[in-house]
KOLTOR-964953 format. One line per 3 residues: their letters; for each residue z, x, y of C-alpha. Coordinates in steps of 0.1 Angstrom, whole numbers. Example, Ala and Ser with C-alpha at 12.3 -4.5 7.8 and 13.67 -1.06 7.14 Angstrom:
! KOLTOR-964953
as = 78 123 -45 | 71 137 -11
END
This chain:
! KOLTOR-964953
xxx = -250 547 -147 | -231 534 -115 | -238 502 -96
xxx = -229 482 -68 | -229 446 -58 | -213 430 -28
xxx = -207 390 -22 | -186 370 8 | -164 343 -5
xxx = -138 327 15 | -102 326 15 | -70 305 32
xxx = -38 315 56 | -23 288 65 | -49 263 70
xxx = -72 286 87 | -98 301 67 | -117 332 68
xxx = -143 351 53 | -137 381 34 | -164 405 13
xxx = -162 415 -22 | -176 447 -37 | -179 454 -76
xxx = -184 488 -84 | -193 500 -119 | -194 533 -131
xxx = -192 549 -165 | -165 565 -181 | -148 572 -214
xxx = -124 546 -214 | -136 511 -201 | -118 495 -176
xxx = -111 466 -143 | -91 473 -116 | -86 447 -89
xxx = -73 461 -53 | -70 450 -17 | -32 430 -24
xxx = -47 406 -44 | -15 379 -66 | -11 379 -100
xxx = -36 350 -106 | -64 372 -84 | -53 404 -110
xxx = -59 373 -142 | -95 370 -130 | -102 397 -150
xxx = -100 383 -186 | -115 347 -172 | -144 366 -158
xxx = -155 383 -187 | -151 354 -214 | -170 333 -187
xxx = -197 359 -184 | -200 360 -224 | -203 326 -231
xxx = -227 318 -204 | -250 346 -222 | -244 371 -198
xxx = -230 408 -203 | -198 423 -194 | -205 460 -188
xxx = -180 482 -207 | -173 510 -181 | -150 511 -156
xxx = -148 483 -131 | -135 485 -93 | -134 450 -78
xxx = -121 457 -39 | -112 423 -16 | -117 430 18
xxx = -103 428 42 | -72 450 20 | -48 440 48
xxx = -47 408 36 | -25 388 5 | -53 371 -12
xxx = -41 344 -37 | -56 318 -62 | -77 320 -88
xxx = -111 308 -63 | -126 341 -58 | -137 338 -97
xxx = -174 327 -98 | -183 355 -68 | -165 381 -84
xxx = -189 371 -114 | -216 373 -95 | -210 401 -80
xxx = -207 424 -115 | -236 406 -123 | -253 420 -92
xxx = -241 457 -100 | -252 460 -137 | -283 448 -130
xxx = -286 416 -146 | -293 400 -113 | -312 409 -81
xxx = -311 387 -49 | -307 390 -7 | -301 353 -11
xxx = -263 356 -22 | -256 377 12 | -264 346 36
xxx = -238 323 13 | -201 320 8 | -194 318 -25
xxx = -158 300 -42 | -146 289 -77 | -123 293 -104
xxx = -138 299 -138 | -130 280 -171 | -133 306 -202
xxx = -168 288 -212 | -183 294 -175 | -177 260 -166
xxx = -163 259 -120 | -135 246 -112 | -118 230 -82
xxx = -102 246 -58 | -81 240 -24 | -90 239 11
xxx = -126 239 12 | -129 216 47 | -114 249 62
xxx = -138 274 43 | -166 251 55 | -155 254 81
xxx = -153 289 88 | -184 293 69 | -204 280 97
xxx = -182 292 129 | -198 328 104 | -229 321 109
xxx = -236 317 69 | -271 292 58 | -241 275 33
xxx = -213 276 9 | -213 277 -33 | -192 259 -42
xxx = -173 232 -74 | -193 202 -75 | -159 185 -75
xxx = -151 200 -41 | -186 191 -24 | -176 158 -12
xxx = -148 173 9 | -168 203 20 | -201 181 30
xxx = -183 164 62 | -185 196 79 | -223 191 94
xxx = -249 220 102 | -237 242 65 | -258 239 27
xxx = -229 224 0 | -244 240 -28 | -227 225 -55
xxx = -225 241 -91 | -211 230 -122 | -210 262 -144
xxx = -215 301 -139 | -253 297 -149 | -259 270 -123
xxx = -247 296 -94 | -268 322 -112 | -296 300 -114
xxx = -296 294 -78 | -295 333 -66 | -326 337 -93
xxx = -348 315 -79 | -350 296 -121 | -330 266 -107
xxx = -335 245 -77 | -301 230 -64 | -305 204 -34
xxx = -273 206 -7 | -246 180 -12 | -251 152 17
xxx = -227 130 33 | -232 102 54 | -199 107 77
xxx = -197 77 100 | -200 51 67 | -173 75 49
xxx = -152 72 79 | -156 34 85 | -150 26 46
xxx = -119 47 43 | -105 40 76 | -92 6 62
xxx = -52 -4 57 | -40 -25 26 | -10 -38 45
xxx = -3 -57 76 | 23 -67 102 | 17 -104 88
xxx = 36 -96 59 | 66 -89 74 | 91 -124 80
xxx = 110 -130 115 | 124 -96 126 | 105 -107 160
xxx = 124 -81 182 | 116 -50 160 | 85 -58 161
xxx = 90 -60 194 | 104 -27 196 | 78 -10 170
xxx = 52 -21 195 | 69 -1 227 | 68 25 205
xxx = 39 29 192 | 24 20 228 | 37 53 242
xxx = 41 68 210 | 77 71 210 | 99 80 183
xxx = 123 54 170 | 155 47 145 | 159 18 129
xxx = 195 11 122 | 204 -19 99 | 218 -32 65
xxx = 202 -23 28 | 172 -55 24 | 168 -62 60
xxx = 133 -48 62 | 134 -9 77 | 111 7 49
xxx = 87 -19 49 | 85 -24 89 | 79 15 87
xxx = 49 12 62 | 32 -9 90 | 39 12 115
xxx = 7 33 113 | -12 4 113 | -3 -6 144
xxx = -13 29 160 | -48 32 176 | -70 41 147
xxx = -81 79 145 | -110 97 160 | -131 116 137
xxx = -118 148 152 | -85 136 146 | -93 129 110
xxx = -112 163 103 | -79 181 113 | -56 160 91
xxx = -80 160 64 | -79 197 67 | -41 200 62
xxx = -41 177 27 | -72 198 17 | -58 234 20
xxx = -27 224 -6 | -49 203 -27 | -39 170 -20
xxx = -78 155 -21 | -99 146 -53 | -130 144 -56
xxx = -131 106 -52 | -115 110 -17 | -134 134 7
xxx = -118 119 41 | -84 111 56 | -95 77 80
xxx = -63 65 81 | -26 72 99 | -7 91 75
xxx = 27 78 64 | 56 107 47 | 85 94 31
xxx = 101 128 19 | 133 124 0 | 168 132 20
xxx = 169 159 -6 | 138 179 6 | 145 214 14
xxx = 137 229 47 | 104 249 37 | 93 211 21
xxx = 97 194 56 | 83 222 78 | 68 239 56
xxx = 69 278 40 | 68 301 12 | 58 332 7
xxx = 22 328 14 | 32 301 43 | 23 261 31
xxx = 26 231 54 | 50 207 47 | 57 171 54
xxx = 57 179 86 | 23 189 85 | 9 161 61
xxx = 20 136 89 | 1 151 116 | -16 121 135
xxx = 11 100 120 | 45 86 107 | 73 108 94
xxx = 93 86 80 | 128 98 69 | 152 68 55
xxx = 187 71 49 | 186 100 75 | 224 109 71
xxx = 222 121 37 | 195 145 48 | 208 181 51
xxx = 219 184 87 | 200 222 87 | 170 205 74
xxx = 172 180 104 | 177 206 129 | 146 222 121
xxx = 125 192 137 | 135 196 171 | 105 224 179
xxx = 78 201 163 | 90 168 182 | 92 188 211
xxx = 54 209 209 | 37 193 182 | 36 227 164
xxx = 55 244 132 | 57 280 139 | 63 298 105
xxx = 69 337 107 | 69 358 83 | 76 402 85
xxx = 40 411 83 | 28 378 103 | 36 340 116
xxx = 12 310 108 | 11 275 132 | 7 244 115
xxx = 2 212 136 | 30 190 137 | 19 158 164
xxx = 37 133 146 | 56 101 154 | 92 101 137
xxx = 108 70 125 | 146 72 110 | 161 42 91
xxx = 199 44 83 | 228 22 78 | 255 13 105
xxx = 282 26 81 | 288 40 45 | 287 6 30
xxx = 261 -7 48 | 274 -39 64 | 294 -30 98
xxx = 283 -57 121 | 272 -80 91 | 275 -115 95
xxx = 274 -125 60 | 286 -94 46 | 325 -81 53
xxx = 321 -44 58 | 349 -19 43 | 348 11 65
xxx = 374 23 86 | 363 32 122 | 367 66 116
xxx = 345 66 88 | 319 49 107 | 321 74 134
xxx = 317 103 108 | 286 87 93 | 270 85 124
xxx = 279 121 136 | 259 136 107 | 232 131 132
xxx = 233 159 159 | 231 153 192 | 202 172 202
xxx = 182 152 177 | 193 116 190 | 185 129 223
xxx = 147 135 212 | 143 97 199 | 137 72 224
xxx = 143 42 209 | 171 32 189 | 165 -8 173
xxx = 192 -27 153 | 176 -43 121 | 197 -71 111
xxx = 191 -90 76 | 167 -119 76 | 176 -154 79
xxx = 163 -179 50 | 142 -202 74 | 122 -166 86
xxx = 118 -154 50 | 104 -196 37 | 85 -200 72
xxx = 47 -204 70 | 38 -194 99 | 25 -160 105
xxx = 24 -133 131 | 6 -114 152 | -20 -93 127
xxx = -22 -53 128 | -55 -56 145 | -40 -79 172
xxx = -17 -58 183 | -34 -29 178 | -59 -39 204
xxx = -29 -44 225 | -18 -4 223 | -53 7 223
xxx = -59 -11 262 | -21 4 269 | -35 39 252
xxx = -64 40 279 | -46 36 311 | -24 62 298
xxx = -52 89 289 | -67 79 323 | -33 81 342
xxx = -28 116 329 | -61 128 331 | -60 168 331
xxx = -23 168 331 | -27 187 298 | -1 150 284
xxx = -16 119 269 | 8 94 264 | 43 82 278
xxx = 65 103 254 | 50 135 263 | 56 130 301
xxx = 77 165 320 | 101 157 336 | 78 164 365
xxx = 57 136 355 | 77 114 348 | 92 115 383
xxx = 57 108 399 | 47 81 371 | 81 63 370
xxx = 86 40 402 | 112 23 398 | 120 -13 426
xxx = 154 -11 441 | 170 -42 418 | 158 -17 387
xxx = 172 14 401 | 206 -5 404 | 208 -18 370
xxx = 198 17 351 | 226 31 376 | 254 12 364
xxx = 243 12 329 | 243 54 332 | 277 51 344
xxx = 290 23 316 | 273 41 283 | 277 73 295
xxx = 238 80 288 | 227 120 285 | 202 134 310
xxx = 179 134 281 | 189 96 275 | 183 86 309
xxx = 148 107 315 | 144 86 276 | 146 51 298
xxx = 120 55 323 | 93 65 302 | 102 39 279
xxx = 105 17 310 | 71 34 315 | 51 21 286
xxx = 69 -10 290 | 57 -18 324 | 23 -4 309
xxx = 20 -33 282 | 30 -57 313 | 0 -42 332
xxx = 24 -31 359 | 21 -4 384 | 57 -6 393
xxx = 90 -4 367 | 109 -38 374 | 143 -49 368
xxx = 133 -67 332 | 112 -33 321 | 146 -11 325
xxx = 166 -36 310 | 148 -40 279 | 144 -2 277
xxx = 183 2 276 | 182 -23 252 | 164 4 230
xxx = 199 28 232 | 218 9 212 | 235 42 199
xxx = 247 52 230 | 268 26 231 | 304 34 235
xxx = 314 8 203 | 289 32 176 | 301 63 195
END
């Protein structure tokens, strides 16, 4: 007796999903065996024993015959335990224990426990999106994954707790209603921040610099002694960036879903991500990688902030790989057979001490570092990377009067409202030009939109000569000046705008060079 069962499943490579067909062929033989083919990894091969145990403990028969399980397309490597539920359904079909045509309308994913329970898997948001694009009616998946998959509109998300639930659904003996989510309600509920800029005492000039950075999407580096509030300020930067749109939230959530960072209580990332990796992080951990490429911290910061504290302590080679995503907004991981592109539209925020001891230039504590030690410390950061950071701002220690003050500064919401108006100006200005913010202007656009008055032009010329600013630094000053002028609702960049922009290039000054 022979039998053939076919079911559809979904897998993720990078953050993109693809539909695959699982074929189970059962035939007679003297020695029963089960073979999995189609480039399975070790976890997929182990499914044989879990599927066998789950079928038996759920009251079904595992055929004592030769079973061949083919995962097509066969030229793509398959990883993880998510194929166990569809394989179990396919075995039941091939052995004649269930008969249904309904199975061809659904994608099926899920890991099986030995007692037949269905466990959660990674990447369900990408999988549900792909099922919709492939024209499938729905997706059968673990109940714990249903909230994240249900935010994809136009597809039935069928949650199952056990293997028996899935069999009952296909055999029409069990009715399971599609899991539904009010996307707008979830988006609204999840888009609130727990921190606010009113928490920060003093540091008004740093707040101003971060406001300029958020308004034009400029990268920032903060230089100051330990305890001056650099991390606190950086953590609150996402709260003043315009709120995520729904499309941006879905893109960001897809990255988190792919590597399993969503839990059953969180179906959508609706706030700007803030990621702060340790300085010992590897290249693969920062930008992604692995034998089967996975996104790194840069992609987890997509549409948000990547914060690198103690910047000179990072491995120099690790930092150099940031140059591509900072320029293009994406990161490409190449392998022998293929390449994967991850999203990486980030704002880079860095923090560092001014010297090894941390107190160079501090009026309250004496610095014991020699000029060469200070120079060597600064030089740990490569020039090309530093040139890609628009705004350099010094963060001094907070004075007692500021800490003891009961008055509050502007709230994050007030600052964000101002920034949203400026961002809308930029969207109108760059309409149809493949650019959305001032920091992303090409040389041609910079020349077109960064018009200086005579006094501003003379000041910038003088600064170029005295500070030895590079050509890239010159363009950065123009872009920052454009953003400051936008905040001032000015079409022309005036001398006060350029003067403030030059203030934000402190690492170009000779005393630190």
